[in-house]
N, C-alpha and C positions, 0 to 999 in steps of 0.2 A: 750461425754466423755470428761472428764477433765484430764488434764495432772498433774501428781503429782509434787509438787514443786521442788523435787530433780532432775527431768528429764530435766529441762530447763537448757540452757548453761549459764555459768557465764559470766560476763562482760570480764573477761580475756580470756576465750575461744573465745568469739566473736572477741575480739581484734586480737588473734592469727589467726582465720579464715579470717578475713579481710586482715591482713598483708600477709597471704599466697596467697590470691587472688591478692593482689596488685603485689606481686612478680611474680606469674604466668603471670599476665597481662604484666608486664615489659618484661619478656622473650619472650612472643608472639608478642609483639610490636617490640622487637629487631629482631626477625626472619622476621617479615613482612618488616621492613625497609631494611633488608638485601636482601630480595627478590626484593623490589621495585628498588634497585640499579641496578638490571640486566634487568629491563623493558625498552624497547625503545618506543619512541613516535610513534604515528600512521604515521606521515609524514616520519620519518626515515624508518619505515617498509615498506611503499609504494614505497619509493625511492629504497630500496633494492629489492623489488619484480620487479620493472620496469627494474633494472640492470639485474636481473636474467632472465627475459623475453627476454631482448635484447640479451643476451649471448645465450640463447636457440634458438632464431631466427637465430642468425649468424651461430650457429652450424648446424641448420637444412639446412640453405642455403648452407653451405660447404658440408654437406652430400648429398644434391641434386646435387651439382656439381660433387662430386665424383661418385655418381650413374650414372650421365650422361656420364662421362668419361669412366666408367667401361662398360656401354652399347655400346659405340662407340668402345672401344677396342674389346669387344666380337664380334661385328658386323664386325670389320676389320679382326679379326682372322677367322670368319666364312667365309667371303669373300676370304681370302687367302686360306682356306682349299678347297673352291670350285675351285679356280683357280688352286691349285695344283692338284686336281683330274682331272681337264680338261687337264692340262699339261701332267699328267701321261697317260691319255687315247690317247693323241696326240702322246706320245712317243711310246706307244704300237703299234699304227697304223703305225708309221714310221718304227719301227723294223719290223713289219710284211710286210710292202710294200718294204722296202729296202733289207732285208735279206731273209726272208722266201719265198716270192713270187718268186725271181730269182732262188732259190734252187728248188722250186717245178717246175718251168718251165724247168730248166735244167734236173731234174730227168725225167720229161715228155718227153723231147727230146731224152735223152738216151735210154728210154724205147721204144720210137718209132724207134729209130735208130736200136735198137737190134732186132726189129721185121721186120726190112727191109722196113719200110714205109717212110724212109727219102728220099728226092729227090736227 
């Protein structure tokens, strides 16, 4: 198929198309240059990543220390609770032996005395 002679672009239309392409290219290059201003080098990026890794390591070490302190505090609290329970049991035994037992013995003596079995 042949193209009719009137369908081909004129030189002026070609000039306008090329000029438009040139303007578009300039805009794209300007945007690319603006984006490249925000790019960092690989060395800077690696240094930043090392700093972040060091901070994370320090935070993890601090967290491990806090966790160990928490575990120790929990163990001390548990030990204190056990000691308190043992002390409460000892106090109950003391109350029983100091007050209740003499009262029971006195009640037994009174009962025996009332039955006439006292010497």
